[in-house]
VMD Tcl script that draws the C-alpha trace (Angstrom):
set ca {
  {118.68 119.95 97.27}
  {116.43 116.55 96.42}
  {116.07 113.63 97.14}
  {117.77 110.55 96.04}
  {115.72 107.37 94.89}
  {115.12 103.77 95.18}
  {112.49 102.59 93.50}
  {111.72 99.16 93.64}
  {110.08 98.20 90.22}
  {113.50 99.42 88.67}
  {115.20 96.92 90.29}
  {112.32 93.55 90.46}
  {108.61 93.19 89.51}
  {108.76 90.11 92.15}
  {108.32 91.09 95.78}
  {107.41 87.90 97.79}
  {110.77 86.18 98.78}
  {113.37 86.37 100.81}
  {115.92 85.58 98.81}
  {114.74 89.11 96.34}
  {114.32 91.06 99.71}
  {118.15 90.45 100.71}
  {119.09 91.36 96.99}
  {117.14 94.47 97.59}
  {118.35 95.24 100.79}
  {122.49 94.86 99.06}
  {121.32 97.08 96.19}
  {119.24 100.04 98.77}
  {122.84 99.77 101.12}
  {124.47 99.96 98.30}
  {123.05 103.00 96.71}
  {122.93 104.34 100.23}
  {126.55 104.43 100.73}
  {126.92 106.83 97.73}
  {123.97 109.53 98.63}
  {125.21 112.36 100.49}
  {124.24 111.41 104.49}
  {122.62 114.42 105.33}
  {120.67 113.93 102.62}
  {117.18 111.25 102.54}
  {115.98 108.21 100.37}
  {112.80 107.89 98.64}
  {112.02 103.86 98.54}
  {109.20 104.26 96.18}
  {107.26 101.48 95.69}
  {104.50 103.18 92.81}
  {102.93 100.24 90.76}
  {104.42 97.11 93.93}
  {101.10 95.44 93.28}
  {102.17 92.46 96.21}
  {104.67 92.27 98.76}
  {104.33 89.22 100.87}
  {106.02 89.79 104.88}
  {108.50 87.66 104.15}
  {109.84 90.22 101.57}
  {108.96 93.22 103.97}
  {111.10 91.21 106.98}
  {113.48 91.10 104.10}
  {113.75 94.04 102.74}
  {112.90 96.64 105.54}
  {112.74 94.85 108.59}
  {115.99 93.95 108.13}
  {117.30 97.20 106.72}
  {115.99 99.29 110.05}
  {117.73 96.55 112.23}
  {121.16 97.03 110.62}
  {120.94 100.87 110.33}
  {118.61 101.40 113.72}
  {115.07 102.57 113.33}
  {116.15 106.34 114.17}
  {118.34 106.31 111.34}
  {115.93 104.40 109.06}
  {113.26 107.22 109.48}
  {114.90 109.71 109.49}
  {117.23 108.84 106.17}
  {114.12 106.49 104.19}
  {111.00 107.63 103.05}
  {108.85 105.63 101.90}
  {106.25 106.69 98.84}
  {104.03 105.04 96.60}
  {103.12 101.97 99.26}
  {99.82 100.34 99.00}
  {97.66 100.73 101.21}
  {97.80 97.22 102.08}
  {101.26 97.61 102.45}
  {102.01 99.94 105.49}
  {100.52 98.39 108.48}
  {102.32 95.45 106.82}
  {105.49 97.11 106.86}
  {104.77 98.51 110.25}
  {104.39 95.74 111.68}
  {106.85 93.73 110.45}
  {109.94 95.91 111.02}
  {108.48 96.22 114.99}
  {108.82 92.22 115.07}
  {111.84 92.49 113.32}
  {113.45 95.09 115.56}
  {111.85 93.36 118.66}
  {113.69 89.83 117.98}
  {117.35 91.83 117.01}
  {116.89 92.73 120.63}
  {115.90 89.85 122.49}
  {118.51 87.89 120.42}
  {121.34 90.46 121.36}
  {120.52 90.33 124.53}
  {120.54 85.99 124.75}
  {124.50 87.04 123.77}
}
mol new
graphics top color blue
foreach p $ca { graphics top sphere $p radius 0.5 }
foreach p [lrange $ca 0 end-1] q [lrange $ca 1 end] { graphics top cylinder $p $q radius 0.2 }
display resetview
């Protein structure tokens, strides 16, 4: 069984705003719903030359928060991510999960 692939550049050439991050997150989750639960989804970032923290938070951070970090790591595999973006993604996802946990405990 081959991986399903969600290629970022198929949906946009702009990865610098929360709005596009929110739009792509919705598309990713729609795509996710069509893929068998035991199959991994590759998020292909090949050709993406810049990502801002705002985009990363909306797309990666809020996706991880929505499905849970363990499920995010199991379900999604990153491919073609530029060297500059890996630490950004890791830090932003970690911060988003901390924020979500704090907001959950505050209610």
